[in-house]
Structure formats: structure tokens, C-alpha cells
All heavy atoms as atom14 arrays in JSON, in Angstrom:
{
  "sequence": "ATPDQPELAAKLQRAGWSGVAWRNLTGGIVALHRGTKS",
  "atom14_mask": [
    [1, 1, 1, 1, 1, 0, 0, 0, 0, 0, 0, 0, 0, 0],
    [1, 1, 1, 1, 1, 1, 1, 0, 0, 0, 0, 0, 0, 0],
    [1, 1, 1, 1, 1, 1, 1, 0, 0, 0, 0, 0, 0, 0],
    [1, 1, 1, 1, 1, 1, 1, 1, 0, 0, 0, 0, 0, 0],
    [1, 1, 1, 1, 1, 1, 1, 1, 1, 0, 0, 0, 0, 0],
    [1, 1, 1, 1, 1, 1, 1, 0, 0, 0, 0, 0, 0, 0],
    [1, 1, 1, 1, 1, 1, 1, 1, 1, 0, 0, 0, 0, 0],
    [1, 1, 1, 1, 1, 1, 1, 1, 0, 0, 0, 0, 0, 0],
    [1, 1, 1, 1, 1, 0, 0, 0, 0, 0, 0, 0, 0, 0],
    [1, 1, 1, 1, 1, 0, 0, 0, 0, 0, 0, 0, 0, 0],
    [1, 1, 1, 1, 1, 1, 1, 1, 1, 0, 0, 0, 0, 0],
    [1, 1, 1, 1, 1, 1, 1, 1, 0, 0, 0, 0, 0, 0],
    [1, 1, 1, 1, 1, 1, 1, 1, 1, 0, 0, 0, 0, 0],
    [1, 1, 1, 1, 1, 1, 1, 1, 1, 1, 1, 0, 0, 0],
    [1, 1, 1, 1, 1, 0, 0, 0, 0, 0, 0, 0, 0, 0],
    [1, 1, 1, 1, 0, 0, 0, 0, 0, 0, 0, 0, 0, 0],
    [1, 1, 1, 1, 1, 1, 1, 1, 1, 1, 1, 1, 1, 1],
    [1, 1, 1, 1, 1, 1, 0, 0, 0, 0, 0, 0, 0, 0],
    [1, 1, 1, 1, 0, 0, 0, 0, 0, 0, 0, 0, 0, 0],
    [1, 1, 1, 1, 1, 1, 1, 0, 0, 0, 0, 0, 0, 0],
    [1, 1, 1, 1, 1, 0, 0, 0, 0, 0, 0, 0, 0, 0],
    [1, 1, 1, 1, 1, 1, 1, 1, 1, 1, 1, 1, 1, 1],
    [1, 1, 1, 1, 1, 1, 1, 1, 1, 1, 1, 0, 0, 0],
    [1, 1, 1, 1, 1, 1, 1, 1, 0, 0, 0, 0, 0, 0],
    [1, 1, 1, 1, 1, 1, 1, 1, 0, 0, 0, 0, 0, 0],
    [1, 1, 1, 1, 1, 1, 1, 0, 0, 0, 0, 0, 0, 0],
    [1, 1, 1, 1, 0, 0, 0, 0, 0, 0, 0, 0, 0, 0],
    [1, 1, 1, 1, 0, 0, 0, 0, 0, 0, 0, 0, 0, 0],
    [1, 1, 1, 1, 1, 1, 1, 1, 0, 0, 0, 0, 0, 0],
    [1, 1, 1, 1, 1, 1, 1, 0, 0, 0, 0, 0, 0, 0],
    [1, 1, 1, 1, 1, 0, 0, 0, 0, 0, 0, 0, 0, 0],
    [1, 1, 1, 1, 1, 1, 1, 1, 0, 0, 0, 0, 0, 0],
    [1, 1, 1, 1, 1, 1, 1, 1, 1, 1, 0, 0, 0, 0],
    [1, 1, 1, 1, 1, 1, 1, 1, 1, 1, 1, 0, 0, 0],
    [1, 1, 1, 1, 0, 0, 0, 0, 0, 0, 0, 0, 0, 0],
    [1, 1, 1, 1, 1, 1, 1, 0, 0, 0, 0, 0, 0, 0],
    [1, 1, 1, 1, 1, 1, 1, 1, 1, 0, 0, 0, 0, 0],
    [1, 1, 1, 1, 1, 1, 0, 0, 0, 0, 0, 0, 0, 0]
  ],
  "atom14_positions": [
    [[0.84, -1.19, 0.0], [0.0, 0.0, 0.0], [0.88, 1.25, 0.0], [1.95, 1.26, 0.59], [-0.92, 0.0, 1.2], [0.0, 0.0, 0.0], [0.0, 0.0, 0.0], [0.0, 0.0, 0.0], [0.0, 0.0, 0.0], [0.0, 0.0, 0.0], [0.0, 0.0, 0.0], [0.0, 0.0, 0.0], [0.0, 0.0, 0.0], [0.0, 0.0, 0.0]],
    [[0.4, 2.27, -0.64], [1.11, 3.53, -0.69], [0.8, 4.33, 0.58], [-0.36, 4.46, 0.94], [0.67, 4.33, -1.93], [0.89, 3.54, -3.09], [1.43, 5.62, -2.05], [0.0, 0.0, 0.0], [0.0, 0.0, 0.0], [0.0, 0.0, 0.0], [0.0, 0.0, 0.0], [0.0, 0.0, 0.0], [0.0, 0.0, 0.0], [0.0, 0.0, 0.0]],
    [[1.83, 4.86, 1.25], [1.56, 5.64, 2.47], [0.89, 6.97, 2.14], [1.1, 7.53, 1.06], [2.96, 5.86, 3.06], [3.89, 5.75, 1.9], [3.25, 4.78, 0.95], [0.0, 0.0, 0.0], [0.0, 0.0, 0.0], [0.0, 0.0, 0.0], [0.0, 0.0, 0.0], [0.0, 0.0, 0.0], [0.0, 0.0, 0.0], [0.0, 0.0, 0.0]],
    [[0.08, 7.47, 3.09], [-0.52, 8.78, 2.89], [0.53, 9.86, 3.17], [1.67, 9.56, 3.57], [-1.78, 8.96, 3.73], [-1.53, 8.86, 5.23], [-0.37, 8.92, 5.67], [-2.52, 8.73, 5.97], [0.0, 0.0, 0.0], [0.0, 0.0, 0.0], [0.0, 0.0, 0.0], [0.0, 0.0, 0.0], [0.0, 0.0, 0.0], [0.0, 0.0, 0.0]],
    [[0.19, 11.1, 2.98], [1.15, 12.19, 3.08], [1.84, 12.27, 4.44], [3.07, 12.34, 4.52], [0.48, 13.53, 2.73], [0.08, 13.67, 1.29], [-1.31, 13.15, 0.97], [-1.77, 12.2, 1.55], [-1.97, 13.79, 0.01], [0.0, 0.0, 0.0], [0.0, 0.0, 0.0], [0.0, 0.0, 0.0], [0.0, 0.0, 0.0], [0.0, 0.0, 0.0]],
    [[1.09, 12.26, 5.56], [1.76, 12.34, 6.86], [2.67, 11.13, 7.15], [3.74, 11.27, 7.73], [0.61, 12.41, 7.87], [-0.56, 12.91, 7.09], [-0.37, 12.38, 5.7], [0.0, 0.0, 0.0], [0.0, 0.0, 0.0], [0.0, 0.0, 0.0], [0.0, 0.0, 0.0], [0.0, 0.0, 0.0], [0.0, 0.0, 0.0], [0.0, 0.0, 0.0]],
    [[2.25, 9.95, 6.71], [3.04, 8.75, 6.94], [4.36, 8.8, 6.15], [5.42, 8.47, 6.67], [2.24, 7.51, 6.56], [2.93, 6.2, 6.87], [2.1, 4.99, 6.48], [0.9, 5.14, 6.18], [2.67, 3.89, 6.47], [0.0, 0.0, 0.0], [0.0, 0.0, 0.0], [0.0, 0.0, 0.0], [0.0, 0.0, 0.0], [0.0, 0.0, 0.0]],
    [[4.29, 9.24, 4.89], [5.5, 9.35, 4.09], [6.42, 10.42, 4.66], [7.64, 10.23, 4.74], [5.17, 9.66, 2.64], [6.36, 9.78, 1.69], [7.23, 8.53, 1.73], [5.91, 10.07, 0.28], [0.0, 0.0, 0.0], [0.0, 0.0, 0.0], [0.0, 0.0, 0.0], [0.0, 0.0, 0.0], [0.0, 0.0, 0.0], [0.0, 0.0, 0.0]],
    [[5.86, 11.54, 5.11], [6.68, 12.6, 5.73], [7.39, 12.07, 6.97], [8.57, 12.36, 7.18], [5.79, 13.8, 6.08], [0.0, 0.0, 0.0], [0.0, 0.0, 0.0], [0.0, 0.0, 0.0], [0.0, 0.0, 0.0], [0.0, 0.0, 0.0], [0.0, 0.0, 0.0], [0.0, 0.0, 0.0], [0.0, 0.0, 0.0], [0.0, 0.0, 0.0]],
    [[6.71, 11.29, 7.79], [7.33, 10.71, 8.99], [8.46, 9.76, 8.61], [9.52, 9.74, 9.25], [6.28, 9.99, 9.83], [0.0, 0.0, 0.0], [0.0, 0.0, 0.0], [0.0, 0.0, 0.0], [0.0, 0.0, 0.0], [0.0, 0.0, 0.0], [0.0, 0.0, 0.0], [0.0, 0.0, 0.0], [0.0, 0.0, 0.0], [0.0, 0.0, 0.0]],
    [[8.27, 8.97, 7.57], [9.32, 8.05, 7.11], [10.55, 8.83, 6.64], [11.68, 8.44, 6.92], [8.81, 7.14, 5.99], [7.85, 6.08, 6.46], [7.42, 5.19, 5.32], [6.49, 4.09, 5.82], [6.28, 3.06, 4.83], [0.0, 0.0, 0.0], [0.0, 0.0, 0.0], [0.0, 0.0, 0.0], [0.0, 0.0, 0.0], [0.0, 0.0, 0.0]],
    [[10.32, 9.92, 5.93], [11.44, 10.75, 5.47], [12.2, 11.34, 6.65], [13.43, 11.37, 6.66], [10.93, 11.86, 4.54], [10.4, 11.41, 3.18], [9.72, 12.57, 2.46], [11.52, 10.84, 2.34], [0.0, 0.0, 0.0], [0.0, 0.0, 0.0], [0.0, 0.0, 0.0], [0.0, 0.0, 0.0], [0.0, 0.0, 0.0], [0.0, 0.0, 0.0]],
    [[11.47, 11.8, 7.67], [12.11, 12.36, 8.86], [12.93, 11.29, 9.58], [14.05, 11.55, 10.01], [11.07, 12.97, 9.79], [10.49, 14.26, 9.23], [9.35, 14.8, 10.06], [8.6, 14.06, 10.69], [9.2, 16.11, 10.05], [0.0, 0.0, 0.0], [0.0, 0.0, 0.0], [0.0, 0.0, 0.0], [0.0, 0.0, 0.0], [0.0, 0.0, 0.0]],
    [[12.39, 10.1, 9.7], [13.14, 9.02, 10.36], [14.39, 8.64, 9.57], [15.37, 8.16, 10.13], [12.24, 7.79, 10.55], [11.22, 7.95, 11.66], [10.56, 6.64, 12.04], [9.87, 5.97, 10.95], [8.6, 6.18, 10.61], [7.87, 7.05, 11.29], [8.06, 5.52, 9.61], [0.0, 0.0, 0.0], [0.0, 0.0, 0.0], [0.0, 0.0, 0.0]],
    [[14.37, 8.88, 8.26], [15.52, 8.57, 7.41], [16.57, 9.69, 7.44], [17.56, 9.61, 6.74], [15.05, 8.33, 5.98], [0.0, 0.0, 0.0], [0.0, 0.0, 0.0], [0.0, 0.0, 0.0], [0.0, 0.0, 0.0], [0.0, 0.0, 0.0], [0.0, 0.0, 0.0], [0.0, 0.0, 0.0], [0.0, 0.0, 0.0], [0.0, 0.0, 0.0]],
    [[16.34, 10.73, 8.24], [17.32, 11.78, 8.4], [17.05, 13.07, 7.64], [17.88, 13.97, 7.64], [0.0, 0.0, 0.0], [0.0, 0.0, 0.0], [0.0, 0.0, 0.0], [0.0, 0.0, 0.0], [0.0, 0.0, 0.0], [0.0, 0.0, 0.0], [0.0, 0.0, 0.0], [0.0, 0.0, 0.0], [0.0, 0.0, 0.0], [0.0, 0.0, 0.0]],
    [[15.89, 13.19, 7.0], [15.54, 14.41, 6.3], [14.93, 15.41, 7.28], [14.24, 15.01, 8.22], [14.56, 14.12, 5.18], [15.15, 13.3, 4.07], [15.34, 11.96, 4.07], [15.66, 13.78, 2.83], [15.92, 11.57, 2.89], [16.13, 12.67, 2.11], [15.75, 15.05, 2.24], [16.69, 12.79, 0.85], [16.3, 15.15, 0.98], [16.76, 14.04, 0.31]],
    [[15.19, 16.69, 7.09], [14.61, 17.72, 7.95], [13.77, 18.68, 7.11], [13.87, 18.71, 5.89], [15.72, 18.49, 8.68], [16.57, 19.14, 7.76], [0.0, 0.0, 0.0], [0.0, 0.0, 0.0], [0.0, 0.0, 0.0], [0.0, 0.0, 0.0], [0.0, 0.0, 0.0], [0.0, 0.0, 0.0], [0.0, 0.0, 0.0], [0.0, 0.0, 0.0]],
    [[12.96, 19.47, 7.79], [12.1, 20.42, 7.09], [11.16, 19.75, 6.11], [10.84, 20.33, 5.07], [0.0, 0.0, 0.0], [0.0, 0.0, 0.0], [0.0, 0.0, 0.0], [0.0, 0.0, 0.0], [0.0, 0.0, 0.0], [0.0, 0.0, 0.0], [0.0, 0.0, 0.0], [0.0, 0.0, 0.0], [0.0, 0.0, 0.0], [0.0, 0.0, 0.0]],
    [[10.72, 18.55, 6.44], [9.86, 17.79, 5.52], [8.46, 18.42, 5.48], [7.87, 18.72, 6.52], [9.78, 16.31, 5.95], [8.81, 15.54, 5.07], [11.16, 15.67, 5.93], [0.0, 0.0, 0.0], [0.0, 0.0, 0.0], [0.0, 0.0, 0.0], [0.0, 0.0, 0.0], [0.0, 0.0, 0.0], [0.0, 0.0, 0.0], [0.0, 0.0, 0.0]],
    [[7.98, 18.62, 4.28], [6.63, 19.15, 4.08], [6.11, 18.6, 2.76], [6.86, 18.03, 1.98], [6.66, 20.67, 4.03], [0.0, 0.0, 0.0], [0.0, 0.0, 0.0], [0.0, 0.0, 0.0], [0.0, 0.0, 0.0], [0.0, 0.0, 0.0], [0.0, 0.0, 0.0], [0.0, 0.0, 0.0], [0.0, 0.0, 0.0], [0.0, 0.0, 0.0]],
    [[4.83, 18.74, 2.54], [4.26, 18.3, 1.28], [3.21, 19.29, 0.81], [2.7, 20.09, 1.57], [3.66, 16.89, 1.38], [2.43, 16.8, 2.21], [1.13, 17.0, 1.81], [2.36, 16.5, 3.6], [0.27, 16.84, 2.86], [1.01, 16.53, 3.99], [3.31, 16.22, 4.56], [0.59, 16.29, 5.28], [2.89, 15.98, 5.86], [1.54, 16.01, 6.2]],
    [[2.94, 19.2, -0.49], [1.92, 20.04, -1.11], [1.04, 19.13, -1.94], [1.53, 18.39, -2.8], [2.61, 21.08, -1.99], [1.66, 21.99, -2.7], [2.45, 23.02, -3.48], [1.55, 23.78, -4.33], [1.95, 24.54, -5.32], [3.23, 24.64, -5.6], [1.07, 25.18, -6.04], [0.0, 0.0, 0.0], [0.0, 0.0, 0.0], [0.0, 0.0, 0.0]],
    [[-0.25, 19.16, -1.67], [-1.19, 18.36, -2.44], [-1.46, 19.04, -3.77], [-1.65, 20.25, -3.84], [-2.51, 18.19, -1.68], [-2.38, 17.22, -0.54], [-1.64, 16.26, -0.61], [-3.11, 17.47, 0.53], [0.0, 0.0, 0.0], [0.0, 0.0, 0.0], [0.0, 0.0, 0.0], [0.0, 0.0, 0.0], [0.0, 0.0, 0.0], [0.0, 0.0, 0.0]],
    [[-1.46, 18.24, -4.82], [-1.78, 18.71, -6.16], [-2.97, 17.91, -6.68], [-3.2, 16.79, -6.25], [-0.57, 18.52, -7.09], [0.75, 19.14, -6.64], [1.88, 18.7, -7.55], [0.65, 20.65, -6.58], [0.0, 0.0, 0.0], [0.0, 0.0, 0.0], [0.0, 0.0, 0.0], [0.0, 0.0, 0.0], [0.0, 0.0, 0.0], [0.0, 0.0, 0.0]],
    [[-3.71, 18.46, -7.58], [-4.85, 17.78, -8.2], [-5.82, 17.25, -7.13], [-6.22, 16.09, -7.17], [-4.38, 16.65, -9.14], [-3.24, 17.06, -9.86], [-5.46, 16.27, -10.13], [0.0, 0.0, 0.0], [0.0, 0.0, 0.0], [0.0, 0.0, 0.0], [0.0, 0.0, 0.0], [0.0, 0.0, 0.0], [0.0, 0.0, 0.0], [0.0, 0.0, 0.0]],
    [[-6.11, 18.08, -6.13], [-7.06, 17.69, -5.1], [-6.56, 16.58, -4.2], [-7.35, 15.87, -3.59], [0.0, 0.0, 0.0], [0.0, 0.0, 0.0], [0.0, 0.0, 0.0], [0.0, 0.0, 0.0], [0.0, 0.0, 0.0], [0.0, 0.0, 0.0], [0.0, 0.0, 0.0], [0.0, 0.0, 0.0], [0.0, 0.0, 0.0], [0.0, 0.0, 0.0]],
    [[-5.25, 16.4, -4.1], [-4.7, 15.37, -3.23], [-4.41, 14.06, -3.94], [-3.92, 13.12, -3.32], [0.0, 0.0, 0.0], [0.0, 0.0, 0.0], [0.0, 0.0, 0.0], [0.0, 0.0, 0.0], [0.0, 0.0, 0.0], [0.0, 0.0, 0.0], [0.0, 0.0, 0.0], [0.0, 0.0, 0.0], [0.0, 0.0, 0.0], [0.0, 0.0, 0.0]],
    [[-4.7, 13.98, -5.21], [-4.4, 12.75, -5.96], [-2.88, 12.59, -6.08], [-2.36, 11.49, -6.03], [-5.05, 12.79, -7.36], [-6.56, 12.78, -7.21], [-4.58, 11.63, -8.21], [-7.32, 13.02, -8.51], [0.0, 0.0, 0.0], [0.0, 0.0, 0.0], [0.0, 0.0, 0.0], [0.0, 0.0, 0.0], [0.0, 0.0, 0.0], [0.0, 0.0, 0.0]],
    [[-2.19, 13.72, -6.2], [-0.72, 13.75, -6.27], [-0.24, 14.64, -5.14], [-0.84, 15.67, -4.85], [-0.25, 14.32, -7.63], [1.25, 14.47, -7.66], [-0.74, 13.47, -8.77], [0.0, 0.0, 0.0], [0.0, 0.0, 0.0], [0.0, 0.0, 0.0], [0.0, 0.0, 0.0], [0.0, 0.0, 0.0], [0.0, 0.0, 0.0], [0.0, 0.0, 0.0]],
    [[0.85, 14.25, -4.48], [1.45, 15.08, -3.44], [2.94, 15.22, -3.72], [3.61, 14.24, -4.04], [1.22, 14.48, -2.06], [0.0, 0.0, 0.0], [0.0, 0.0, 0.0], [0.0, 0.0, 0.0], [0.0, 0.0, 0.0], [0.0, 0.0, 0.0], [0.0, 0.0, 0.0], [0.0, 0.0, 0.0], [0.0, 0.0, 0.0], [0.0, 0.0, 0.0]],
    [[3.44, 16.43, -3.6], [4.85, 16.72, -3.79], [5.48, 16.92, -2.42], [5.1, 17.83, -1.69], [5.0, 17.99, -4.64], [6.42, 18.48, -4.89], [7.19, 17.46, -5.73], [6.38, 19.83, -5.59], [0.0, 0.0, 0.0], [0.0, 0.0, 0.0], [0.0, 0.0, 0.0], [0.0, 0.0, 0.0], [0.0, 0.0, 0.0], [0.0, 0.0, 0.0]],
    [[6.39, 16.01, -2.05], [7.09, 16.11, -0.77], [8.44, 16.78, -0.98], [9.05, 16.62, -2.03], [7.32, 14.71, -0.16], [6.1, 14.14, 0.47], [5.04, 13.68, -0.27], [5.79, 13.94, 1.77], [4.12, 13.23, 0.56], [4.55, 13.37, 1.81], [0.0, 0.0, 0.0], [0.0, 0.0, 0.0], [0.0, 0.0, 0.0], [0.0, 0.0, 0.0]],
    [[8.89, 17.51, 0.03], [10.21, 18.14, -0.02], [10.86, 18.04, 1.35], [10.19, 17.9, 2.36], [10.11, 19.57, -0.49], [9.43, 20.49, 0.51], [9.4, 21.92, -0.01], [8.82, 22.81, 0.96], [7.54, 23.12, 1.04], [6.69, 22.57, 0.19], [7.09, 23.92, 1.96], [0.0, 0.0, 0.0], [0.0, 0.0, 0.0], [0.0, 0.0, 0.0]],
    [[12.18, 18.1, 1.35], [12.93, 18.07, 2.58], [14.4, 18.34, 2.29], [14.8, 18.46, 1.13], [0.0, 0.0, 0.0], [0.0, 0.0, 0.0], [0.0, 0.0, 0.0], [0.0, 0.0, 0.0], [0.0, 0.0, 0.0], [0.0, 0.0, 0.0], [0.0, 0.0, 0.0], [0.0, 0.0, 0.0], [0.0, 0.0, 0.0], [0.0, 0.0, 0.0]],
    [[15.18, 18.43, 3.34], [16.61, 18.7, 3.23], [17.38, 17.63, 3.94], [17.03, 17.23, 5.05], [16.94, 20.08, 3.87], [16.05, 21.06, 3.37], [18.35, 20.49, 3.56], [0.0, 0.0, 0.0], [0.0, 0.0, 0.0], [0.0, 0.0, 0.0], [0.0, 0.0, 0.0], [0.0, 0.0, 0.0], [0.0, 0.0, 0.0], [0.0, 0.0, 0.0]],
    [[18.42, 17.14, 3.3], [19.28, 16.13, 3.9], [20.67, 16.73, 4.05], [21.26, 17.18, 3.09], [19.33, 14.88, 3.02], [20.17, 13.77, 3.56], [19.31, 12.68, 4.09], [20.17, 11.53, 4.56], [19.46, 10.35, 4.86], [0.0, 0.0, 0.0], [0.0, 0.0, 0.0], [0.0, 0.0, 0.0], [0.0, 0.0, 0.0], [0.0, 0.0, 0.0]],
    [[21.17, 16.77, 5.28], [22.49, 17.35, 5.48], [23.55, 16.29, 5.7], [23.29, 15.15, 5.89], [22.48, 18.29, 6.68], [21.97, 17.66, 7.81], [0.0, 0.0, 0.0], [0.0, 0.0, 0.0], [0.0, 0.0, 0.0], [0.0, 0.0, 0.0], [0.0, 0.0, 0.0], [0.0, 0.0, 0.0], [0.0, 0.0, 0.0], [0.0, 0.0, 0.0]]
  ]
}
């Protein structure tokens, strides 16, 4: 199953990414996640 936006953001944070956020596109059908890895 594909994770929802908050679940994917949490996985990215656990993987060491910071400033993780997402933007829903097309009414939430597509979501663009972003973050920074140092």
C-alpha cells in the first residue's frame, strides 16, 4: 500500500531528512514532498 502524506513525511524524517513538508496537487491525488538532507 502507498503511504498517505503524513506517513510518508514521517518516514522521510526518520531517514534523516529535515524540514519535511508536502503540497497536495490535483485535489490530493498527487502530493509533492520536499525536505533537506544534510
